[in-house]
C-alpha positions in Angstrom: 139.4 162.7 90.7 136.4 161.1 89.0 133.1 162.5 90.1 130.6 160.1 88.5 130.8 156.3 88.3 128.4 154.2 86.2 127.5 150.7 86.9 126.8 149.1 83.6 124.0 146.5 82.9 125.2 143.1 81.6 123.9 142.5 78.2 126.5 140.3 76.5 124.9 137.0 77.8 121.2 136.5 77.9 121.4 134.5 81.1 123.8 136.8 83.1 121.9 138.3 86.0 124.8 139.3 88.4 125.8 142.8 89.4 129.3 144.0 90.2 128.0 146.2 93.0 124.8 145.5 95.0 122.4 148.3 96.1 123.5 148.4 99.8 127.2 148.8 98.7 126.5 151.5 96.3 124.7 153.4 99.0 127.7 153.0 101.3 130.1 154.3 98.6 127.9 157.4 98.0 127.5 158.2 101.7 131.0 157.5 102.9 133.1 158.7 100.1 130.9 161.4 98.6 131.0 159.8 95.2 128.2 160.0 92.7 127.2 156.5 91.5 124.5 155.7 89.0 123.2 152.4 87.9 122.1 151.6 84.3 118.6 150.3 84.0 118.2 146.5 83.5 115.2 144.2 83.3 117.5 141.2 83.7 119.7 142.0 86.8 118.9 139.9 89.9 119.0 143.2 91.9 116.3 145.1 90.0 116.1 148.8 89.4 113.7 149.5 92.3 116.1 147.9 94.8 118.6 150.5 93.9 116.1 153.4 93.8 114.8 152.5 97.3 118.3 153.1 98.7 118.6 156.4 96.9 120.7 155.3 94.0 119.9 157.1 90.7 118.9 154.6 87.9 119.7 155.9 84.4 119.6 154.6 80.8 122.8 156.3 79.5 126.2 156.2 81.0 128.0 158.5 78.6 128.7 161.2 81.2 130.4 158.6 83.5 134.2 158.7 83.2 134.5 155.2 85.0 132.3 152.3 84.0 132.1 149.3 86.2 130.8 146.1 84.8 131.5 142.3 85.0 131.7 140.9 81.5 133.0 142.0 78.2 131.4 145.1 76.7 130.0 145.0 73.1 132.2 146.9 70.7 129.5 149.2 69.4 128.7 150.7 72.8 132.4 151.5 73.8 133.0 155.2 74.1 136.3 157.3 74.0 138.3 158.3 77.1 136.6 156.0 79.5 138.0 153.9 82.3 136.4 150.4 82.0 136.7 148.1 85.0 135.7 144.6 84.1 136.8 141.0 83.3 138.2 141.7 79.8 139.2 138.1 79.0 142.1 139.4 76.8 145.2 138.5 78.8 145.7 135.2 77.0 145.2 136.9 73.6 141.7 135.4 73.3 140.8 135.9 69.6 137.1 136.5 70.2 138.0 139.7 72.2 140.8 141.2 70.2 138.2 143.4 68.3 137.1 144.7 71.6 140.6 145.4 72.7 141.5 147.0 69.4 138.5 149.4 69.7 139.4 150.4 73.2 142.9 151.3 71.9 141.4 153.3 69.1 139.1 155.2 71.6 142.1 156.0 73.9 140.2 154.5 76.8 141.6 152.4 79.7 141.0 148.8 81.0 141.4 147.8 84.6 140.9 144.0 84.7 139.6 142.3 87.8 141.6 139.2 87.0 144.9 140.9 87.2 144.2 142.7 90.5 146.6 140.5 92.5 148.9 140.8 95.5 152.7 140.6 95.5 152.5 136.8 95.3 150.2 136.8 92.3 147.1 135.9 94.3 143.9 137.4 93.0 142.2 139.9 95.3 138.8 140.1 93.4 137.1 136.9 92.3 134.1 134.7 92.1 136.2 131.5 92.4 134.3 129.9 95.3 131.0 130.5 93.6 132.2 128.9 90.5 133.1 125.9 92.6 129.7 125.9 94.4 127.6 126.1 91.2 130.0 123.8 89.3 129.7 121.0 91.8 125.9 121.3 92.0 125.7 121.1 88.2 128.1 118.2 88.1 126.1 116.1 90.6 122.9 117.0 88.6 124.7 115.8 85.5 125.7 112.6 87.3 122.1 111.9 88.3 120.7 112.5 84.9 123.4 110.3 83.3 122.7 107.4 85.7 119.0 107.8 85.2 119.5 107.4 81.4 121.5 104.3 82.1 118.6 102.9 84.1 120.5 103.2 87.4 118.2 104.8 90.0 120.0 107.0 92.6 119.1 109.9 94.9 121.2 112.2 92.6 118.3 112.3 90.3 116.6 114.6 92.6 119.2 117.3 92.3 118.5 120.2 90.0 120.9 122.5 88.1 122.2 125.3 90.2 120.3 128.0 88.2 117.0 126.3 89.0 117.3 126.9 92.7 115.9 130.0 94.3 119.0 130.3 96.6 122.2 128.5 97.6 120.6 127.5 100.8 117.8 125.8 98.9 120.3 123.9 96.8 122.3 122.9 99.9 119.1 121.6 101.6 118.3 119.4 98.7 121.8 118.0 98.5 121.8 117.3 102.2 118.5 115.4 101.6 120.3 113.3 98.9 123.0 112.6 101.5 120.4 111.4 104.1 119.0 109.1 101.4 122.4 107.6 100.7 123.0 107.1 104.4 119.7 105.4 104.8 119.2 103.2 101.6 122.7 103.3 100.1 123.7 103.4 96.4 123.2 100.6 93.8 125.8 98.0 93.5 126.4 99.1 89.9 128.2 102.3 91.0 129.5 101.2 94.5 131.9 102.5 95.7 131.0 105.8 94.0 134.3 107.8 93.6 134.4 111.6 92.9 137.8 113.2 92.3 138.5 116.9 92.7 141.6 118.3 91.0 142.9 121.4 92.8 142.6 122.8 96.3 142.3 126.6 95.8 139.2 128.8 95.9 137.3 127.0 93.2 138.1 123.6 94.8 136.9 124.8 98.2 133.6 125.9 96.8 133.2 122.5 95.0 134.1 120.6 98.2 131.7 122.6 100.3 128.9 121.2 98.2 130.4 117.6 98.0 130.9 117.6 101.8 127.1 117.8 102.2 127.2 114.1 101.3 128.3 111.2 103.5 132.0 110.9 102.6 134.9 108.7 102.9 138.1 110.6 102.1 141.0 108.8 100.4 144.4 109.8 99.0 145.2 109.5 95.3 147.8 106.8 96.1 145.1 104.7 97.9 142.8 105.1 95.0 145.3 104.0 92.4 146.2 101.0 94.5 142.5 99.9 94.4 142.1 100.1 98.2 138.5 101.5 98.0 136.0 99.9 100.5 132.7 98.9 98.7 130.5 101.0 101.1 127.2 101.9 99.5 126.3 104.2 102.4 129.0 106.8 101.4 130.8 108.6 98.6 134.5 108.4 98.2 136.2 111.9 97.8 139.7 112.2 96.5 141.5 115.5 96.2 144.4 115.8 93.8 147.3 118.3 94.2 150.1 119.1 91.8 152.3 116.2 93.0 149.4 113.9 92.0 149.0 115.3 88.5 152.5 115.7 87.2 156.0 114.0 87.8 159.6 114.9 87.0 160.8 113.8 83.6 164.0 112.8 85.2 163.8 109.3 86.7 164.3 109.3 90.4 164.0 113.0 90.9 161.5 114.0 93.7 158.6 116.4 93.0 159.4 120.0 93.8 156.4 122.4 93.7 158.5 125.6 93.3 160.5 123.9 90.4 157.3 122.8 88.8 155.9 126.4 88.6 159.2 127.9 87.6 160.2 125.1 85.1 157.0 123.2 84.1 158.9 121.8 81.0 160.8 119.5 83.4 157.6 117.7 84.3 155.2 115.4 82.5 151.6 114.3 83.1 150.6 111.5 85.3 146.9 112.1 86.1 145.1 109.9 83.5 145.6 106.5 85.2 143.3 107.8 88.0 140.4 108.2 85.5 139.7 104.5 85.4 139.0 104.5 89.1 136.6 107.5 89.2 132.9 107.9 88.3 133.3 111.7 88.4 136.2 114.0 87.9 135.9 117.7 88.7 138.5 120.1 87.4 139.3 123.2 89.5 142.9 123.8 88.4 144.0 126.9 86.6 145.8 125.9 83.4 148.1 127.5 80.8 149.7 125.9 77.8 153.1 125.6 79.5 151.7 123.1 81.9 150.9 119.4 81.2 147.2 118.6 80.6 145.2 116.6 83.1 143.1 114.8 80.5 143.8 114.3 76.9 141.7 113.2 73.9 143.9 110.1 73.5 143.6 109.3 77.2 139.7 109.4 76.9 139.9 107.4 73.7 142.0 104.7 75.4 139.7 104.7 78.5 136.5 104.0 76.4 138.2 101.7 74.0 136.9 98.5 75.8 133.8 98.1 78.1 132.0 100.9 79.8 134.5 102.5 82.2 133.5 104.0 85.6 133.9 107.5 84.4 130.5 109.1 83.7 131.0 112.9 84.2 133.9 115.4 83.8 132.9 118.6 85.6 135.2 121.2 84.1 134.7 124.1 86.4 137.9 125.8 85.2 136.5 125.6 81.6 139.6 126.2 79.5 138.5 125.1 76.1 140.9 122.5 74.8 143.0 123.2 77.8 143.8 121.3 80.9 140.9 119.0 80.0 141.4 118.6 76.3 137.9 117.0 75.7 136.3 120.2 76.9 136.0 121.2 73.2 133.5 124.0 73.8 132.0 126.1 76.7 128.4 125.9 77.5 125.6 128.1 78.8 123.1 127.3 81.7 120.3 126.6 79.3 122.4 123.8 77.7 125.0 123.0 80.2 126.3 119.7 79.2 127.3 117.6 76.2 128.7 114.1 75.6 132.1 113.9 74.1 132.4 110.9 71.7 136.0 109.5 72.1 136.1 107.7 68.7 135.2 110.7 66.6 136.0 113.7 68.8 132.4 114.9 68.2 129.9 116.0 70.7 126.1 115.8 71.2 124.1 117.9 73.6 122.7 116.4 76.7 123.7 113.2 78.6 123.1 110.5 76.1 125.8 108.5 74.3 129.0 106.6 74.7 131.6 108.9 76.3 131.9 111.2 79.3 129.3 114.0 79.9 131.2 117.2 80.0 129.9 120.0 82.2 131.5 123.2 81.0 129.4 126.2 81.8 131.6 129.2 81.1 130.4 131.6 83.8 129.1 129.3 86.6 128.7 132.1 89.3 125.9 133.5 87.2 123.8 130.4 88.2 123.9 131.8 91.8 123.5 135.4 90.9 122.3 137.0 94.2 124.8 135.4 96.5 127.7 135.6 94.0 126.9 139.3 93.4 126.9 140.1 97.1 130.2 138.3 97.7 131.9 140.0 94.7 130.5 143.4 95.7 131.8 143.1 99.3 135.4 142.9 97.9 135.0 145.3 95.0 133.4 148.2 97.0 136.8 148.6 98.8 138.6 149.4 95.5 136.1 151.7 93.9 136.9 154.9 95.9 140.6 154.4 95.1 139.9 153.9 91.4 137.8 157.0 91.5 140.4 159.1 93.3 143.1 158.5 90.6 144.0 161.3 88.1 143.8 159.6 84.7 145.2 162.7 83.1 148.7 161.9 84.3 151.2 159.8 82.4 151.1 156.1 83.3 154.3 156.2 85.3 152.8 159.0 87.4 149.4 157.5 87.9 148.5 157.5 91.6 147.1 154.0 92.1 148.2 151.3 94.5 150.4 148.8 92.8 147.9 146.0 92.9 145.5 148.2 90.8 148.1 149.6 88.6 149.4 146.2 87.6 145.8 145.4 86.5 145.7 148.2 83.9 146.0 146.5 80.5 145.4 149.6 78.4 146.0 153.1 79.6 144.6 155.9 77.5 144.7 154.0 74.3 148.1 152.2 74.8 149.0 148.8 76.0 150.9 149.1 79.3 154.4 147.6 79.6 153.2 144.3 81.2 150.8 143.7 78.4 152.6 144.8 75.3 152.8 141.1 74.2 149.1 141.4 73.3 150.1 143.4 70.3 151.1 140.2 68.4 147.6 138.8 69.1 146.1 142.1 67.8 148.1 141.9 64.7 147.0 138.3 64.0 143.4 138.8 64.8 
């Protein structure tokens, strides 16, 4: 059994302020499970050192004597140590090239990776996630980008009052301001130039629910994708049109006359082709909340955007890519952004980008780690889930062979590397390591 757990500071990104475990929950773990938990000092963390100290948690500079290290983001290669158990988002499971050096070093050091992203139930549903906070922050940033873009075009709207999520002191403050924007729309309406204003949300999972929680603060008229495509959108300046897209709206069977089947789509995506892009001409804003892998058809392609902008200015102003798979489901998301420079314009004719909201082409909001813009609330939410797993992780005997490791299956299937070797479910990563 592990007798000392270290909570590492986040130092990979300058703007990251979240914590995997908040002070109250660390105190609970120590008191209820008799575990020794220490926190690495940080001058950036939203929960500062004194907040931990006040609850009796030891704050230290060095975690070398901690067998288990809990953190959120990737760990710089030069601070990795041998024979450790690292619990974090490794961002390696797709063979991401930028993290292969880190993975290689952990293998060399005979250490272990438990990846939050792969802690799932028997149906593959993630058990530890920030998804709803990505949606919350992503929709705030998308509405902010819309207001700025319309302002640049000379179209005055209440959206210009919205700030970026990271500029609010709390989520409640952000929600209050967006409610005020909704009140202004109800009272004075929106300009004719953007009426009816249509915002589409692709997806209906945790990320989408967070995004819709923000969007629903506005006066809304909900429509189906079919109604949108048919052009049956009432020109009501006192409301915003919301359209939510599911799988059956984004892909269709390649065999003519064959009905859409959700199970078949996930088992045999090669039997389906894209059908989402025709909707883009009818939307001012498209928000992507769908998890994507290369085996699935894209929602938005470079050619589709090129065709859309080939004539006069289309309705589409902003693509809020909350999922943020670079060159993935939204192919024109050609790079991820950070909160200090959250958006860029994609120029369809050249495939180039310029920072900000000015230029012919859609504004792309692609902040890579959106929950970091709501650091206190996002940390508390994540910590509430994670604290239940920490005692179990600490109780495991990591001296045993992997087959005999006494961890529940949902944790064991999240072990990418065990004592310096890729586990059976992740041996495919060797080919990515070889090509890195």
